[in-house]
C-alpha positions as CSV (number, residue, x, y, z in Angstrom):
1,G,21.2,21.4,-6.8
2,V,21.5,18.3,-8.8
3,C,20.6,15.1,-6.9
4,Q,23.7,12.8,-6.8
5,P,24.2,9.4,-5.2
6,A,26.7,9.3,-2.3
7,R,27.1,5.5,-2.8
8,P,25.8,2.9,-5.2
9,R,22.5,1.4,-4.0
10,A,19.2,0.1,-5.3
11,T,17.1,2.7,-7.1
12,D,14.3,2.5,-5.7
13,Q,7.3,-16.7,15.1
14,H,5.9,-14.8,17.1
15,K,2.6,-15.3,18.8
16,Q,-0.2,-12.9,18.0
17,K,-1.1,-10.6,21.0
18,P,-4.8,-10.2,21.7
19,G,-6.2,-6.8,21.0
20,P,-8.6,-4.9,23.3
21,E,-11.9,-6.7,24.0
22,I,-14.6,-4.6,22.4
23,A,-18.4,-4.8,22.3
24,V,-20.1,-2.4,19.8
25,K,-23.7,-1.5,19.3
26,W,-25.8,1.2,17.8
27,H,-27.4,3.5,20.4
28,E,-30.9,2.6,19.4
29,S,-32.4,-0.7,20.5
30,G,-32.5,-3.5,17.9
31,Q,-29.6,-2.0,15.9
32,M,-26.7,-4.3,17.1
33,T,-24.0,-4.2,14.5
34,G,-21.6,-6.8,15.9
35,S,-19.4,-7.5,18.9
36,T,-16.0,-8.9,19.8
37,G,-16.0,-10.0,23.4
38,N,-18.9,-9.2,25.7
39,P,-19.9,-6.0,27.6
40,P,-19.4,-6.4,31.3
41,D,-22.3,-6.8,33.7
42,D,-22.3,-6.2,37.4
43,S,-21.2,-9.7,38.2
44,T,-18.0,-9.3,36.3
45,R,-17.2,-6.0,37.9
46,A,-17.6,-6.7,41.6
47,D,-14.4,-4.7,42.3
48,A,-15.4,-1.7,40.2
49,D,-16.1,0.4,43.2
50,E,-12.6,-0.2,44.5
51,R,-10.9,1.3,41.4
52,P,-10.8,5.1,40.7
53,Q,-13.6,6.0,38.4
54,M,-13.4,8.4,35.5
55,V,-15.9,10.5,33.5
56,A,-14.5,12.2,30.4
57,V,-15.4,13.8,27.1
58,A,-13.0,13.7,24.1
59,T,-13.6,16.0,21.1
60,G,-12.1,16.0,17.7
61,L,-12.4,16.6,14.0
62,V,-13.1,14.4,10.9
63,H,-10.9,15.4,8.0
64,P,-11.6,16.7,5.4
65,T,-13.7,18.9,7.6
66,K,-15.3,21.0,4.9
67,L,-17.6,18.2,3.9
68,G,-19.4,17.9,7.3
69,W,-19.2,14.1,7.8
70,M,-21.7,12.6,10.2
71,F,-23.2,9.4,11.5
72,E,-27.0,9.5,11.7
73,R,-27.0,7.8,15.1
74,P,-24.7,7.7,18.1
75,F,-23.0,4.3,18.8
76,T,-21.5,2.9,22.0
77,F,-18.8,0.4,22.7
78,N,-17.1,-1.0,25.8
79,L,-13.3,-1.2,25.9
80,N,-11.6,-4.0,27.8
81,G,-14.6,-4.4,30.1
82,T,-13.8,-1.2,32.0
83,L,-14.7,1.8,29.9
84,D,-18.1,2.5,28.4
85,C,-17.9,4.9,25.4
86,E,-20.6,6.7,23.4
87,V,-19.6,8.3,20.1
88,V,-21.4,11.1,18.3
89,V,-20.2,12.2,14.9
90,R,-21.9,15.4,13.5
91,Q,-20.9,18.2,11.1
92,G,-17.4,17.0,10.7
93,Q,-16.8,16.7,14.5
94,F,-16.9,13.8,16.9
95,N,-17.5,13.7,20.7
96,V,-16.7,10.6,22.8
97,F,-18.4,10.3,26.2
98,I,-16.3,8.0,28.4
99,R,-17.2,6.5,31.8
100,G,-15.7,3.7,33.8
101,D,-12.6,2.6,35.7
102,K,-9.7,5.0,35.3
103,P,-7.0,3.1,33.3
104,D,-3.5,2.6,34.7
105,D,-2.1,3.6,31.3
106,L,-4.4,6.4,30.3
107,R,-2.5,7.3,27.1
108,T,-2.7,3.7,25.7
109,S,-6.4,3.4,26.5
110,L,-7.2,6.7,24.8
111,N,-5.1,5.7,21.8
112,Q,-7.3,2.5,21.6
113,V,-10.5,4.6,21.7
114,E,-9.2,6.9,19.0
115,E,-8.3,3.9,16.8
116,I,-11.8,2.5,17.1
117,I,-13.2,5.8,16.0
118,Q,-10.8,5.8,13.1
119,G,-11.9,2.3,12.2
120,C,-15.6,3.5,12.2
121,L,-14.6,6.4,9.9
122,D,-12.7,4.1,7.7
123,S,-15.9,2.0,7.4
124,L,-17.8,5.1,6.2
125,G,-14.9,6.1,3.9
126,F,-14.9,2.6,2.4
127,W,-18.4,3.0,1.1
128,M,-17.8,6.6,0.1
129,A,-14.5,5.8,-1.6
130,T,-12.7,8.6,0.3
131,P,-10.0,8.7,3.0
132,L,-11.4,10.1,6.3
133,R,-9.1,10.8,9.3
134,A,-10.0,11.4,13.0
135,E,-8.0,14.0,14.8
136,T,-8.5,14.2,18.6
137,L,-8.2,17.8,19.9
138,S,-8.9,17.7,23.6
139,M,-10.4,15.9,26.5
140,V,-12.1,17.0,29.7
141,I,-11.8,14.5,32.7
142,D,-14.1,14.6,35.6
143,G,-15.2,18.2,34.7
144,N,-12.0,19.7,36.1
145,Q,-9.0,18.5,34.1
146,L,-8.5,19.7,30.5
147,I,-6.1,17.9,28.3
148,L,-5.1,19.5,25.0
149,K,-3.5,17.3,22.4
150,E,-0.3,18.8,21.1
151,G,0.7,18.4,17.5
152,R,4.2,17.3,18.6
153,W,5.7,14.6,20.7
154,P,8.5,16.3,22.7
155,D,9.6,13.0,24.3
156,L,11.0,12.0,20.9
157,L,13.6,14.7,21.1
158,P,16.9,14.2,22.9
159,E,16.8,15.0,26.6
160,T,19.4,17.7,26.2
161,Q,17.3,19.5,23.5
162,E,14.6,21.9,24.5
163,P,11.5,21.8,22.3
164,E,11.5,24.7,19.9
165,Y,9.2,25.9,17.2
166,R,12.0,26.7,14.7
167,V,14.4,24.3,13.0
168,S,17.9,25.7,12.0
169,S,19.1,25.5,8.5
170,E,22.0,23.3,9.6
171,Q,19.5,20.7,10.8
172,L,16.9,21.0,8.1
173,G,19.1,21.5,5.0
174,P,20.5,18.0,4.8
175,F,17.0,16.5,5.4
176,V,15.4,18.5,2.7
177,D,18.2,17.7,0.2
178,A,17.9,14.0,1.0
179,A,14.1,14.1,0.7
180,I,14.4,15.7,-2.7
181,C,17.0,13.4,-4.0
182,E,16.3,10.1,-2.3
183,P,13.0,8.3,-2.7
184,L,14.0,5.9,0.1
185,V,14.3,8.8,2.5
186,R,10.9,10.1,1.6
187,F,9.5,6.6,2.3
188,A,11.2,6.5,5.7
189,L,10.1,9.9,6.8
190,A,6.5,9.2,5.7
191,D,6.5,6.0,7.7
192,V,7.7,7.8,10.8
193,R,5.1,10.5,10.4
194,T,2.3,7.9,10.1
195,A,3.8,5.9,13.0
196,I,3.3,8.9,15.3
197,E,-0.2,9.5,14.0
198,F,-1.6,5.9,14.2
199,P,-0.6,4.2,17.5
200,G,-1.6,0.7,16.3
201,E,0.7,0.9,13.4
202,T,3.7,2.4,15.1
203,V,6.0,-0.5,15.6
204,W,5.9,-2.1,12.2
205,L,6.0,1.3,10.4
206,C,9.2,2.1,12.3
207,Y,10.7,-1.2,11.2
208,R,9.7,-0.5,7.6
209,A,11.3,3.0,7.8
210,I,14.6,1.3,8.9
211,E,14.2,-1.2,6.1
212,S,13.9,1.7,3.6
213,I,17.2,3.0,4.8
214,R,18.7,-0.4,4.5
215,Q,17.8,-0.6,0.9
216,W,20.2,2.3,0.2
217,F,23.1,0.0,1.3
218,L,22.3,-2.6,-1.4
219,P,24.8,-2.3,-4.2
220,E,23.1,-1.2,-7.4
221,G,21.8,-3.9,-9.6
222,T,21.6,-6.6,-6.8
223,S,18.5,-8.3,-5.6
224,D,17.3,-7.9,-2.0
225,V,17.8,-11.5,-1.1
226,A,20.2,-13.9,0.7
227,A,23.8,-12.7,1.0
228,A,23.1,-9.2,-0.4
229,R,20.3,-8.6,2.1
230,R,22.5,-9.8,5.0
231,Q,25.3,-7.6,3.9
232,S,23.1,-4.5,3.6
233,W,22.0,-5.0,7.2
234,T,25.6,-5.4,8.3
235,D,26.6,-2.2,6.4
236,L,23.7,-0.2,7.9
237,K,24.6,-1.3,11.5
238,E,28.3,-0.7,11.1
239,T,28.0,2.6,9.2
240,L,25.3,4.1,11.5
241,D,26.4,2.5,14.8
242,I,23.2,0.6,15.4
243,K,23.2,-2.4,17.7
244,E,22.1,-5.8,16.4
245,E,19.9,-6.4,19.4
246,E,18.0,-3.2,18.8
247,I,17.0,-4.2,15.3
248,R,16.1,-7.8,16.3
249,E,13.9,-6.6,19.2
250,L,12.0,-4.2,16.9
251,E,11.7,-6.9,14.2
252,K,10.1,-9.3,16.7
253,L,7.5,-6.7,17.8
254,A,6.8,-5.7,14.2
255,I,6.5,-9.0,12.4
256,A,3.0,-9.9,13.6
257,R,1.4,-6.6,12.5
258,R,3.4,-6.7,9.3
259,H,1.6,-9.9,8.5
260,G,-1.9,-8.5,9.4
261,A,-2.2,-9.8,13.0
262,N,-4.0,-7.8,15.7
263,T,-1.4,-6.3,18.0
264,Y,-1.2,-3.2,20.1
265,A,1.9,-1.5,21.7
266,S,2.1,0.5,24.9
267,E,3.2,4.1,24.8
268,E,6.6,3.1,26.1
269,V,7.1,0.5,23.3
270,R,5.9,3.0,20.7
271,L,8.4,5.6,22.0
272,N,11.3,3.3,21.9
273,A,10.5,2.2,18.3
274,L,10.2,5.7,17.1
275,R,13.4,6.7,18.8
276,L,15.3,3.9,17.0
277,A,13.8,4.7,13.6
278,R,14.5,8.4,14.0
279,R,18.1,7.7,15.1
280,V,18.6,5.5,12.0
281,I,17.2,8.2,9.7
282,E,19.2,11.0,11.3
283,R,22.5,9.2,11.2
284,F,21.9,8.0,7.7
285,I,21.3,11.6,6.4
286,A,24.4,12.8,8.2
287,H,26.4,10.0,6.6
288,R,25.0,10.8,3.2
289,A,25.9,14.5,3.6
290,T,29.5,13.5,4.6
291,E,29.8,11.2,1.6
292,L,28.6,14.0,-0.8
293,L,31.2,16.3,0.6
294,K,33.9,13.7,-0.1
295,D,32.8,13.6,-3.8
296,Q,33.1,17.3,-4.3
């Protein structure tokens, strides 16, 4: 159908948190490439034997896979002084050998490992002028536990909703219509997709997704400043029933990364940010559909 607006809108100090301490080097002697922090020695890990130990192997793909990307040498790094990691990238695949203290928050530590690998691929992609992407597929822990990475995050769904592999037309239809007709919806959906894929970017991308929806509430022809901006936030919160404190909390978490600072969020923080952004998008699309029905 023809895209039609449901309401006039625009057309289209907080402290930096330290990131993980990392020491990186090429596997061959004399090929040190740089470090941030120092790798631990025995004197700094006197209590290592008291903590549960872990030996794991993570595997994944480098996209686009058909070009067989590789690093000529393995490289190693130490994460937070507790995990020693060796990375091999060959024939469009990567393997990470991990040994050290078992993290209390395994998911967050593994996300940090994956982001370091992604950064190394981005370094290669920079000089090849091409976007490369790391996709972790599985991990074997201690030789007896297999973890397969699912393409979905069921925890984002409502507790009352069972994960399914089919979306009804009633759910999908309004989203597709909004994605076709509203550039701002496309921006918000893209940010939420990327926020799931890249843990280090989750919080600020969720906030930006909400800001894209807020832009819809600006009256057409007004600038996104001062009173008009404040009013658009008020209209969003009142129309979509979003609490002020939810927005402010997410803004505080997002602002440092938005300005280029080095921050990292736990899985729980990521989950809450994504739930809020998804709730804003879902309620907005429902509101838009209702407004369109009124105009018919």
